[in-house]
Every structure is written in structure tokens, then in C-alpha cells.
N, C-alpha and C positions, 0 to 999 in steps of 0.2 A: 504494500500500500504506500501511498505517498500523496503529496500535494501537487495538484496540477497548476502550472503557471503558464499562462498564455504567452505567445511570442511578443505581443505588445508590452506585457508586463516585464518580460526580460529586457526588452529594449529600454524601457523607462528606468529600470534598476541599473543597467549598464551606463546609461546617460548620467544618472545621478552619481555613480562611482567615478566616471570620467570627470565630471564637473568638480567633485571633491578633490580629485588628484590634481587637477589644474589649479584650483584655488590654493593648494598647499605648496605649489612650486615657488621657490624663492625668486625674488626680483634680481635681475642682473644689471648692475650699473656700469655703463661704458664711459671710460675717461675720454675727454675731448683731446684728440691728437691733431685736430685741424679739420675733422669731418663735420663738425658743427660750427655754428657762429662763434666768434671770438669770445663773447661774454658767457659762454656755456662752459661749466666745469665737468659735469657728468649728465648722463641721460639714461633713463630706464623706460621700458615699455611693458605694459601689462595687456591683457586682452581687451580692455576698454578705455585705456588712457595712456598718455605719454607724460612722464614726470621729468622735467628739466631742472637741473640744479644750477643756479646762478650764484654769483658772489653774495648777493644781498637777499636771496630767497629762492623760491621754487615756483614753477609754472605747472599747473595741472591741466592738460589739454585732453578733452574728451574725444574719443574716436568711436563711431563717426560723429560728425557734428562740429568738431573743431571749436568747441566752446571752452575758452581758457579762463582759469581763475589763477590769480597770482597771490602767493602768500609771502609778504616781504618781512624781513627781520629788521624792523625799524630801529635806527640808532645803533646798529651793530658795530662792533670793533672793526675799523678799516684795516687793521693788521691781522685779522683772523686768517686761518689757513683752512682750505678744503682738501681733505685727504680721503682716499679710499679705505674702506674697512674690509678685512678678510679677503685678500686677493684670491681669485678663482683660477683654475687651470685654463690655459689657452688665452688667446687674444682675439680682438675683433679687427677685421680688415675691410676696407671700403674701396672698391674699384670703380672709379667714375670714368666712363668712356674708354678710349684706347690709349690715352696719353698717360704713361706711367708717372709723370711728374704730378698728376692730379690724384694719384692713388694715396690712400692713407692706410698704413699697416701698423700692427703691433699695439693697438689701443688696449689698455689694461682693463680687465673685467674684475669687478668686486661685488660683494653681496650687500654693500652699504656704503654710506659716506658719512664723514664727520666734519662739522664746522668747528674747528678747534679754536677755543677762546673767542667764541662768537660775541660774548659779552665778558667783561672782566670776571674771571673765575668760573665761567660757564662754557661747557661744550654742548653741541647739539648734534645728535646722531639720527640718521634716517636709514631704515632698512624695511624688509617686509616680504610678503608673498603676493602671488597674483590676487588673493582675496582680501589681504589686509596690509595696509601700510602702517608701519610702526615708527614712531619718532620719540626721542627723549631729550629733555634738557637735563644735563648732569651738572649739578652745582657743587663746587668745592665748599668745604666748611667755611662759613662766614660770607659766602657770596650772596648778593642781594637779588632775590627773584623778581623784584619790582622793575629791574632793568629790562626784562623780557617784554617786548611789545610787538605783536604781530599786526600787520596792516594788510587787509585783503583788497584786491582790485579785480575788476572784470565780472563781478557778480551783479545780480539785479535786486537782491535782498539778503538780509542776514539777521538772524534772531536766535534767542536761546529757548530751548524747550524747557518750560518751567517745571515740568514733571521729572524729566530725566537729567537735565543739565547739559544736554547735547547742544553743540553749535550747529545750526542749520543754515546752509548757504544755498541760495537759489541762483540758478543761471538760466539762460534761455533754453538750454538743452536738457538740464537735469537738476536734481537736488542733491547736494553733498551734505552728509551728516558726519561731523566729527564728534565722536562719543565724548561724554563728560570726562575731563582729565582725572587722572589718579596721581598720587604722589606718595613717596615712601622713603624711609631711611633704613639702612642696615645697622641695627643696634645689637651688639653682642651676638652676631651671627643670625639674628632674627629680623625678617622684614617687617617694619612697623609702619602702618599706614598713616599718612598725614592728610588732613582735610584740604581739599583743593577744588576750585571751581573756576570757570571762565567768567570774565567780566567784559561785556561788550560796551565800548565807549564811542565817542564821537568819531566821525570820519572813518568808520569801519575798522577801528582798532580793537584788538583783543589782548587782554592781559590776564594774569592769574591771581586769584585771591587765595593765599596760602595760610592755613591755620597755624597753630602753635607747633613748633618743632625744635629739635636740638640744633642750635646754630653752630655748635662745635663739631658737627659731623656733616658729611656730604648729604645732599638731598637730590632725589630724582623726581622730575615732573614728566609724566607721560601724557601728552595732550592728544594722542591719536591712538 
């Protein structure tokens, strides 16, 4: 005896499994060796968007539709460095036309990027999978989280979900939801949560309201 499963049900289950596998695939960030515009540091592509890393922020471009939203790191340190995290095997090569002088080879592949010292005493890392972008502000002991200010551009509306604390960004092509931020500290080997929330200000600015924490220890703010 057994359970009969129709062909259609098999196809649905296989499709769900495939979608889950795709969603768990890590994003690959490609370093700019001249194949992108000069102001681009890294770029990664998922199934539904292109994420471009610039010196002062990131662009999220929806495909199809090409509706871009920019997240700018307002007032960031002009001396910050953007470096790749966790180099991957292999490189990316770009062959444009038949002229070898226009070809770009050996572009480094990484699984994430870091804005080092984006604000005094603060690093910003970005990584993720096809289904989830993950970013963190990592604050040294004593660093001031009020330095962090994000400015959004290219959207048609922005609001906070009063129930969940999520940041909701409207564009002509889609709605982007950045889940309510979390924050924590490692204290004696234990992750201790810190109260944290978005604050939406004038001119599409977003900052973080951080509760009480031990300022003698590092702090991590996870906004996405």
C-alpha cells in the first residue's frame, strides 16, 4: 500500500524544492576591475535584483522593471575602505567585442563586502543569499550609533509598520520591506539582545534608536 501522488503534485513539490535551493544560494560579489562604471566598487546579482556597491552607499535595481532605490551612508568617513569578504575560488572575466584591449579579466569574487571604518569606530558589512540580504553595523566599544544615518533616494514613499517595526519602501515597480532591526552584544560568550528600532526622519533619513547597552563592549546592529 502507499500514497498516490499525482504528476502535478510532484511537479509542485519539485518546484518548491528548487525555489528553496535557489533562495539559499549565496550572493557573489564581483570586484570592479574596469567592467563597471568608475564609481562602482562591487556588484552582485540575484534572481530579481542587481545590488551595486558605491563608495557612499548601494543601489538596488529591480529586474525586470529597472526601478532603482539608493541607500546612501550619509556623512560617512571619506577615508573609509571597501574590501571584499571571504574570497571565493575563481575569477570573473568580461569579453567585450573582438578587441582584447577592451576585455576585463581576473575580477575577484567574494561572498560579501565591508565598508571599513564607515563611521569612526564602525564597520558595515553586506552579504547574503538569493533570498535574503544581510547587513550589519559593527561598532567598537564606545562608538556612537547616532553617527549612522541612512538616506534613501528613488522611492515614491517610505513608512514604518507600527505593528512590526519594519521599514516599508514603495517604488513604482515594487514594495521593499526591511525587517525591524535587531541589535546585540556578546557578553561572557552569550549573545545579549539590545532594544533597537528604526527612526524615520525628514528628507527620507533613517537612523537607529538604541536602548541601554554596555558601552565598554562592541555592539552589532543588524538592520536587514
